[in-house]
C-alpha positions as CSV (number, residue, x, y, z in Angstrom):
1,M,-26.2,37.3,-32.6
2,R,-26.8,35.3,-29.9
3,F,-27.7,32.5,-31.4
4,K,-24.6,32.4,-33.0
5,K,-22.3,32.8,-30.6
6,L,-24.2,30.0,-29.0
7,I,-23.5,27.9,-31.2
8,L,-20.1,29.0,-32.1
9,C,-19.3,28.3,-28.2
10,L,-20.6,24.6,-28.9
11,L,-18.8,24.0,-31.8
12,V,-15.5,24.9,-30.1
13,F,-16.4,23.3,-26.9
14,S,-16.9,20.2,-29.0
15,F,-13.6,20.5,-31.0
16,V,-11.8,21.5,-27.5
17,F,-13.6,17.8,-25.4
18,W,-14.5,15.5,-28.0
19,F,-12.4,15.4,-30.7
20,P,-9.3,14.7,-28.5
21,F,-11.0,11.4,-27.8
22,S,-13.2,10.6,-30.9
23,R,-10.3,8.4,-32.2
24,V,-8.3,6.3,-29.6
25,N,-6.2,4.0,-31.3
26,A,-4.9,2.0,-28.2
27,Q,-4.3,-2.0,-27.3
28,V,-8.1,-3.2,-26.1
29,A,-7.9,-6.0,-25.4
30,S,-11.6,-9.1,-25.0
31,E,-12.7,-10.3,-22.4
32,D,-10.8,-13.4,-22.8
33,N,-8.1,-11.7,-21.1
34,A,-9.9,-10.6,-18.1
35,S,-7.8,-13.3,-16.1
36,D,-4.7,-12.2,-17.4
37,S,-2.4,-9.6,-15.2
38,S,-1.6,-8.0,-17.9
39,Y,-4.8,-6.0,-19.0
40,F,-6.3,-3.2,-16.7
41,F,-10.4,-3.1,-16.7
42,D,-11.4,0.4,-16.9
43,G,-15.2,-0.1,-16.5
44,T,-15.7,-0.6,-20.3
45,N,-12.7,-1.8,-22.2
46,Y,-9.4,-3.9,-21.2
47,W,-6.2,-2.0,-21.6
48,Q,-3.0,-3.6,-22.5
49,I,-0.6,-2.7,-19.1
50,Q,2.8,-1.8,-19.9
51,E,4.4,-1.5,-16.8
52,I,3.4,-2.2,-13.1
53,Y,4.7,-0.5,-9.6
54,T,3.2,-1.7,-6.7
55,E,4.4,-0.4,-3.2
56,T,2.5,-1.6,0.3
57,V,2.1,0.3,3.9
58,E,1.4,-1.8,6.6
59,Y,-0.4,0.0,9.5
60,P,0.1,-1.7,13.5
61,D,-3.0,-1.8,13.8
62,G,-3.7,-5.0,11.1
63,T,-4.9,-3.0,8.1
64,S,-2.3,-1.8,5.2
65,C,-2.1,0.5,2.2
66,Y,-1.4,-1.2,-1.0
67,T,-0.4,1.2,-4.4
68,E,-0.2,0.1,-7.9
69,I,0.9,2.3,-10.4
70,W,-0.4,0.9,-14.1
71,I,0.7,2.6,-17.2
72,A,-2.0,2.0,-20.5
73,P,-0.8,4.0,-23.2
74,V,-3.8,5.5,-25.2
75,R,-2.5,7.3,-28.3
76,T,-4.8,9.9,-29.5
77,E,-4.8,12.2,-32.2
78,A,-1.9,14.2,-30.6
79,P,1.3,11.9,-31.5
80,N,2.9,11.6,-27.5
81,S,0.4,11.2,-25.3
82,I,0.4,8.6,-22.7
83,T,-3.1,8.1,-19.5
84,A,-1.8,6.4,-16.9
85,V,-3.4,5.2,-13.5
86,K,-2.4,4.8,-10.4
87,A,-4.8,3.7,-7.5
88,L,-4.5,2.9,-3.7
89,T,-6.1,0.1,-2.4
90,Y,-7.2,0.0,1.3
91,R,-7.2,-3.6,3.1
92,D,-8.2,-4.9,6.4
93,S,-6.2,-6.9,8.8
94,N,-8.1,-9.9,7.5
95,G,-6.5,-8.6,3.8
96,S,-10.3,-7.8,2.1
97,V,-10.5,-4.9,0.2
98,C,-12.2,-1.9,2.0
99,W,-11.9,0.4,-0.7
100,E,-10.3,1.3,-3.5
101,A,-9.1,4.9,-5.4
102,T,-7.7,5.7,-8.5
103,L,-6.3,8.3,-10.2
104,T,-6.5,8.6,-13.9
105,A,-4.2,11.2,-16.0
106,S,-3.7,12.0,-19.2
107,F,-0.2,13.1,-20.0
108,I,1.8,15.0,-24.1
109,Y,5.2,14.9,-24.1
110,D,7.7,15.8,-26.7
111,G,11.4,14.6,-25.8
112,S,12.1,18.1,-23.9
113,S,9.0,19.2,-22.3
114,S,5.8,17.2,-20.6
115,A,2.8,18.3,-19.4
116,C,-0.6,17.6,-17.6
117,T,-3.8,17.9,-20.3
118,G,-6.5,15.9,-17.4
119,A,-6.8,14.5,-13.9
120,S,-10.3,12.9,-12.0
121,L,-10.1,10.8,-9.4
122,S,-12.5,7.8,-8.9
123,F,-13.7,6.4,-5.6
124,T,-15.0,2.4,-5.1
125,S,-16.2,1.6,-1.5
126,C,-16.5,-2.4,-1.0
127,D,-17.4,-1.7,1.9
128,S,-20.4,0.5,3.0
129,A,-18.5,1.9,6.5
130,Y,-16.0,3.6,4.0
131,S,-17.3,6.5,1.8
132,L,-15.7,9.3,0.0
133,T,-15.7,13.2,2.2
134,S,-13.8,15.1,0.7
135,S,-11.2,15.1,-2.2
136,C,-9.3,17.6,-4.6
137,T,-8.0,16.9,-8.2
138,S,-6.1,18.9,-10.0
139,H,-3.2,19.4,-12.6
140,S,0.2,21.5,-13.6
141,G,2.8,21.0,-15.3
142,S,3.9,17.8,-15.9
143,Q,2.1,16.2,-12.3
144,A,-1.3,15.2,-11.5
145,Y,-2.1,15.6,-7.8
146,S,-5.3,14.2,-6.2
147,S,-6.3,15.1,-2.1
148,Y,-9.1,13.2,-0.4
149,S,-10.1,12.2,2.8
150,I,-11.6,8.7,3.4
151,T,-14.4,8.2,6.6
152,C,-15.1,5.0,8.0
153,Q,-18.6,4.9,10.1
154,L,-20.1,2.7,12.5
155,L,-23.4,3.0,13.5
156,D,-23.4,5.5,10.9
157,I,-21.4,7.5,13.9
158,P,-17.9,9.0,12.3
159,I,-15.0,6.5,14.0
160,K,-12.1,7.5,11.8
161,T,-11.0,9.9,8.9
162,T,-7.7,9.2,6.6
163,H,-6.3,11.7,4.4
164,H,-4.5,10.5,1.5
165,T,-2.7,12.1,-1.7
166,L,-1.7,10.7,-5.3
167,T,0.0,12.0,-7.8
168,L,1.3,10.9,-11.4
169,T,4.2,12.8,-12.6
170,C,5.2,12.5,-16.3
171,D,9.0,13.0,-17.4
172,P,10.1,14.5,-21.0
173,N,10.3,10.6,-22.6
174,G,6.9,10.0,-21.5
175,N,8.0,8.2,-17.9
176,V,5.3,8.1,-15.8
177,R,5.8,7.7,-12.2
C-alpha cells in the first residue's frame, strides 16, 4: 500500500512540475544572434526579447544601480502564459559591474485576471568582494517579489550591506511591469 502511494505521489509530482515545462514553444535564437540586443541569454538559450524597460539610480559615492526588465514570452501548454525577467545590475564608480541579481517569474492571464505561478532569484557576483547574504523570494496573486541583501567585504571583513527588492507584476492582459 505504501509503495502505491509513493508511486502515485511521484506521478503527481512529475505531472505538476515537469509537464508544464516539457513543451516550450518560444522564440529561441542561436549563438549567431548573441550580439543582437533583442535577445536574452538565460544560461541555456537565447530568447527573443519582447520589451525592455530600464532605470538607473546614481548614488552620492559614485556607484549606481542599473535596473533592466526583459520580457521574454515563453509559451507552454497554458494558452495565456508569459515569463518575465527583471535584473538589477550594480556598478562601481568606474562603471564596472560588481554584481547582478535577477528575478524570473511566470504568469498566467485570461483577460479578466492574472496570477503568478512561480518565481526565483539568481545572483551573480563579478567581484569576489560582493556576496548574497540573505534572500526571500515569493509570489502572491499577480505579483512576484524578492527581497535580498548584498554584503561587500574587504579582507574578509564586512564593510557594507545593502538591501534590495525586485518585483514583477502582471495585469489581466499579460502586460508585465
